[in-house]
C-alpha positions as CSV (number, residue, x, y, z in Angstrom):
1,X,15.3,42.2,-11.2
2,X,17.6,39.4,-9.9
3,X,19.7,37.6,-12.4
4,X,21.4,34.3,-11.6
5,X,24.7,33.5,-13.3
6,X,26.1,30.1,-14.0
7,X,29.8,30.4,-13.1
8,X,32.0,28.3,-15.3
9,X,35.7,27.4,-15.2
10,X,37.4,26.0,-18.3
11,X,40.6,24.0,-18.8
12,X,41.4,23.1,-22.4
13,X,44.9,22.8,-23.9
14,X,44.0,23.1,-27.6
15,X,43.9,26.8,-28.5
16,X,41.3,26.5,-31.2
17,X,38.9,24.4,-29.0
18,X,39.6,26.7,-26.1
19,X,38.6,29.8,-28.1
20,X,35.5,28.1,-29.6
21,X,34.3,27.1,-26.1
22,X,34.8,30.6,-24.8
23,X,33.0,32.0,-27.7
24,X,30.1,29.6,-27.3
25,X,29.8,30.2,-23.6
26,X,30.0,34.0,-24.1
27,X,26.8,33.9,-26.2
28,X,24.6,33.2,-23.2
29,X,24.1,36.2,-20.8
30,X,23.5,33.8,-17.9
31,X,26.9,32.1,-18.2
32,X,29.9,33.8,-16.8
33,X,33.4,32.3,-17.4
34,X,35.1,33.0,-14.1
35,X,38.4,31.3,-15.0
36,X,40.0,29.8,-18.1
37,X,43.4,28.1,-18.6
38,X,45.2,25.6,-20.7
39,X,46.8,23.4,-18.0
40,X,45.4,21.2,-15.2
41,X,48.1,22.5,-12.9
42,X,47.0,26.1,-13.1
43,X,43.3,25.0,-12.8
44,X,44.1,23.1,-9.6
45,X,46.0,26.0,-8.2
46,X,43.1,28.3,-8.9
47,X,40.6,25.8,-7.4
48,X,42.5,25.7,-4.2
49,X,42.0,29.4,-3.8
50,X,38.2,29.0,-4.4
51,X,37.5,26.7,-1.5
52,X,34.7,28.1,0.6
53,X,33.8,30.8,-1.9
54,X,30.8,28.9,-3.3
55,X,31.0,30.6,-6.7
56,X,31.8,27.8,-9.2
57,X,28.9,26.0,-10.7
58,X,30.5,24.1,-13.6
59,X,34.0,22.9,-14.4
60,X,34.6,22.0,-18.0
61,X,37.8,19.9,-18.3
62,X,39.6,18.4,-21.3
63,X,40.0,14.7,-20.6
64,X,43.4,14.4,-22.2
65,X,45.5,17.2,-20.8
66,X,49.2,16.7,-21.2
67,X,50.2,17.6,-17.6
68,X,47.5,15.6,-15.8
69,X,45.0,13.1,-17.1
């Protein structure tokens, strides 16, 4: 049996919201959080390393991050 995962990366600076989102995403067996952070800078650094890997499907981004908006 072949199972397709939806690979998700998350950037959210509020700890409570971050944890709630991770918990909600973790309830679905088809969703796999491949990276999670609280700063845009670290997300951008991670994304640079992902170029050409074709693994990320969804990027969830807080729209009001303190380091980059």
